N, C-alpha and C positions, 0 to 999 in steps of 0.2 A: 703104529701110532693111531690113536682113536681119531674119529672125525672131529670131536670137540677140540682136541689139541691142535689138529690141522687148522681149524677155523680160527683158533686163538692166535696161532703163529702168523696166520695170514693177516688178521686185523692188526697185530702188533707191528708187522713189517710195513703195512700200509700207513699206520699212524706215524711210525718212525720216518717214513719217507716224506710225509707231509711236514712233520716237524723239522726235518733236516732242510727241506726246501725253504721253509719260513726263516730258519736261522741263516741260511745262505743269503736270502734276500736282505736280511738285516745287516749282515756283514758287508754285503755289496753296497747297501745304502750309506753306510758310515765309513766306507773305504776312503783313505786320503785322497785318491784320485777323484772319486765322486764328489767329495766335499769341495775340492778345488774347482771342479767344473760347475757346481751348483751353488757355490758359496755366496755369490752376489745376490742370487734370487732368494736364497734362504735368509740371508742377512736382512734384505729389504722387507721380507715378510715378517721376520721377527721384530724388526724396528717398527713396522706399521702396527702390529698387534700390541706392542708395548706402549706406543703413543696413544692408541685408542683406549687402552686400559687406564693410562694416567689421566687422559682428558675426561674419561667417564667418572673417575674418582673425584677429580677437581670439580666437575659440574655438580656433583652431589654436595660437596663442601661449600662451593660458592653459592649454592641455592639456599643456604641456611640464613634466615632473616636475622639482622642484628638485634641484640637485646636492647631493652629500654634502659634509660639512665635517669638518675635523680637530677632534676633541673636546678634545684637550689644548691646541691653539692657541687654541681658543675660550675655554677656561677661563682661560688665561693672559691673553688680551686682556681678558676680563671683569674679572679681578682688577686689572689695570693701570688700566682705566677707572674702577673704583670704589675704587681704592687699598685693596684688601682683601688678606688673606693666604690663600694656598692651603693648605687643610687637608683632612683626610679627609672625603670626601663633596662637596667643592667641585665637582669635575669632573662628577659625576653630576647634581647639581642644576643646574649651568650648562648641561649638555647638555639636560636636560628643558626648560628655559626656551627654549633656542635652537630645539629641535624644535617646540615649541608656537608660537613666534613665526614660524617658517618656514611652518607650516600656515596662519597668518593673513595673513602679509605677502608671500607669493609673488606672482608676476604674476597679476593678476586678483583677488587677495585671497582671502577665504574664500567658496567658491562653493556650499556645501551648502544655504544658505538664500536663494539668489538668486531673485528673482521677475521679473527682466527678462532680455532677451536680452543676450549669448549664454549667460549662466550657467544660465538656466532650462532650456535644451535640452541642456546638458552633463551627462553622468552618469559619465564616467570619472574626472575629477578629484574630484567629491564622494565617490565610493567610495574613492579614494585617501586623501582627507582622513579618512574614517571609520576606515580602517585605522590611520592615524597616531594619531587621537584615542583609539582603544581602548587602544593601548599607552601613551599618556600617562596615561590614567586608571588603568591597572593599576599603573604604576610609582609614580605619586603616591600611590595607596592603600597600596602597600607602604612607601613613604617615611613615610607618616603612621603606619601601624600597626606597622611592624617596624623599619625601619632607623634611626629616630630615637628608639626607646624601648629602654631597657635591660632591661625586664621587663614582664610583662603588667599589673602594678599601677602602672606609671609614668604620669605625666601626658603626654598628647599635646601636640604643639607647636601653638600657637594659629594660626599662619599656615597650617600644613598642614591644620589642621582646617577652615579657610576655603577653601583651594585645592581640596581634593578634591571637595566638593559643587558648586563652581563649574564644574569640568571635566565633571561629570556632568549638567550642564544639557543639555536637548534640543539636538541638533545642527543643527536646521533652523528655528529661530525667526527670523523676519525682523525683527520689531519688538515692542517692549513686553514684555520687553526683547529686544534683538538678541543672537543667540548670541555674536557677536564681543565684545560688551560683557562678558558673563559670563566668557568665557575670558580676556580681558585682565585682569579683576579677579583671576582665579586666578594669572595670571603675575605680577601685582604682589605677591601674597601670597608666591609662591615667591622673588621678588627680595628681599622683606623677610626671609624665612627665610635666604637665602643671605648677606645682609649680617650678620645676627646670628651665623650659623655661623662666619664668618671672624673674629669678634671674641672675644678670650679673656675679656672681661669678662662675656659672656653664657654662663656655665657651664651653664645649664640647656638650652642649644641644642646638641644633639649629633647626630652621625652615627656609628652603630656598625657598623663593617665586620666583621661576624662571619659565620661560615659558615652559621649557622642563618637569619640574615636573608636571605642570598643564596639559600639553598635555598627559602625561602618565595616569593620572587619568581620563581625558576625554575619552581616548580610551576605558577604562573599562566601563564607563557609556554608551558610544555609543553602545557597544555590549549588555549590559543589556537591554537598551531601545529597541534595534532592536529585541531582542528575545521576549520581552513582546508584542511588536507591532504585530509580526507574530502570537503569540498564541492567542491574542485578535481577530485579523482579521479572524482566523480560526474557530471562534465560529459558523459560518454558513457553513463551509466547502468550499474548493475551490481547483481547479486544478492548480498546479504551475509548470512552466517550471523548470526543474532541471538545476541550474546554479552553481552547486558545483565546477566544474572544469573550469568555464569560465575565460578567460584571460590568460590561460597558456596551450599551445598546447601539452606539454609533461607531464602535471600533471596526476597523477594516483590516484585511490582510492582502498581501501582494498577489497571491494565487489562491484559487479556491481549493478546498480539501473536503473529504468526506466527513459526515457527522460521526462516524465510527472509524477508528484507525486500528490496524493490527500492528502491535509493537513486539518485536522479537529480536533478541541479540543473536547474531549468527553463531552456529555451533562451534566454529573454530575460534571464536573470540570470547567464549564464556570464561575460560581460565584466565585470559588476559584481563578482563574486567574485574574478576575476583582478586587477582594479585594487585591490580592498581588500587582497588579499594583497601586492601591490607596496607599498602604503603601510605595511602591517604590517612587512614585512621592512626597508623603508627606515628606519623608526624604531628597530627592534631592532638594526640594525647600529650605530647611534650609542650606544644604551644599553649594548650589550655592550662596546664600546670604552671607554666611561666606567667601567663596572664593573671592567674589567681594570685600570684605573688605581687606583681607590679601594680595591678589594679585592685589591690586589697581594700583600700579605703572606699573606693566606689562601690565595690561589691558588698562591703559591710553596711554601707548606708542603705542599700536596697535590700539587705538581707538575702543576697544572691549567691553566697558561697555554696549553699546546698545545691543550687541549680547547676553551678559549674562542676561540682563533684559528681552529680548525676550524669552529666555529659561525659565526663572522664570515665565513669564506671561503664557506661554503654559502649564507649569506644574501646576500652580495655577488653571487653568480652569478645570483640572481633579479632583479638590477637591470640586466641586460644589455639593450641596445636591442631594441625590438620593431620589426621592419622591415615588418610587414604593417599596412595601415591598419585592420584589424579583428582581433579575437582569433579565430584559427582553431580549429576544433573537429572535426578529423578523427578517424577511428577510431584505436584503439590502435595497430594495425599497418597502417593505411591509407596511401594515397599522399599524403594531406594531413596536415600537422603538426597536433598538438593542443597548443596553448600551455598549457592548463590542466594537462595531465598533466606537462609539463616543469616547470611551476612547483610542482606537487605533489611532484615528485621532489626538488627542492631543499629544499622546506620539510620534507619527511619526513626527509631526511638531517640537516638542522639540528635537527629535533626529537629525533632519535635521539641526537645529540651532546649536546643539553640534558639528556636523561634520564641519559646516562652521567656528565655533569658533576655532576648533582644526587646521583646515587648515590655518586660519588667524595667529595663533600663530607660525606655522611652517615657515611662511615667514620671511625673514630677516628684 
């Protein structure tokens, strides 16, 4: 036998030996006795892997933001379901209810107070919920204090007096009581108000679509958007001239501050602010559309419908799809995009339009 054949046989036997050894290990691994001995450990590992896989899939599904809805169609469907009459203020109230219900009933439910996976490790959707919640709180407060009262000495509506504090309950209470329970109680109060509003026999239940009422709500929106714009713009950090006392020569402050201050949103909070802004603008889009319906006569008199539509258009631009798996935070003119600055641009333009609208409504 040649040397070549001897080497070939030697390598073949060696390979067969290794293969046989591996086969023997596999047989031993799956032997009934081995499975019985290690079954609990293997079952636990398999269960853990399956649980993590399911929660990961759920986290991606629950992180999808709800679609926008048609406020006029929603009001019409609500009136048909409850056999009620469409009156001034009906669209705005029905929209508030739908927005609040969407916050609670979207896929995954309300996540801000979750203590189990995957909700406990998610932060994008809870911040989105907080942005929506703040706007619901603001407009319900305006509804209670301004839009449903003819003058400062008039009696507030009993259902709205119950709804406002319920919505102001802490947003992350898991139990005793759960946050969802308090907010659903507030929604029930709004539904009760809406039912009485649509019935002519309840003459003490009113919605006053006046320019001053609308201005008061716009003033709140203006401050909210201004704050968000500053926090978004501070994603890359900037030095700002201190203008806290500008415009008043005798104004004072409680503590002294520098003439120039450095404003920067912490790196770990950038995506939180971004998603809060997305929730804020999502809610405001619906509220402005409802306001355009209920305050139509006031807006027509001021020729302000284009201003409202411009606000809605700027807010809608902030809802475009985010294609990156994370919120990018590049430099202002760097090679990487900065999502926070883009969002700040849309919000600043919307805020400027809100200021113009409020000034227009103040004119005689």
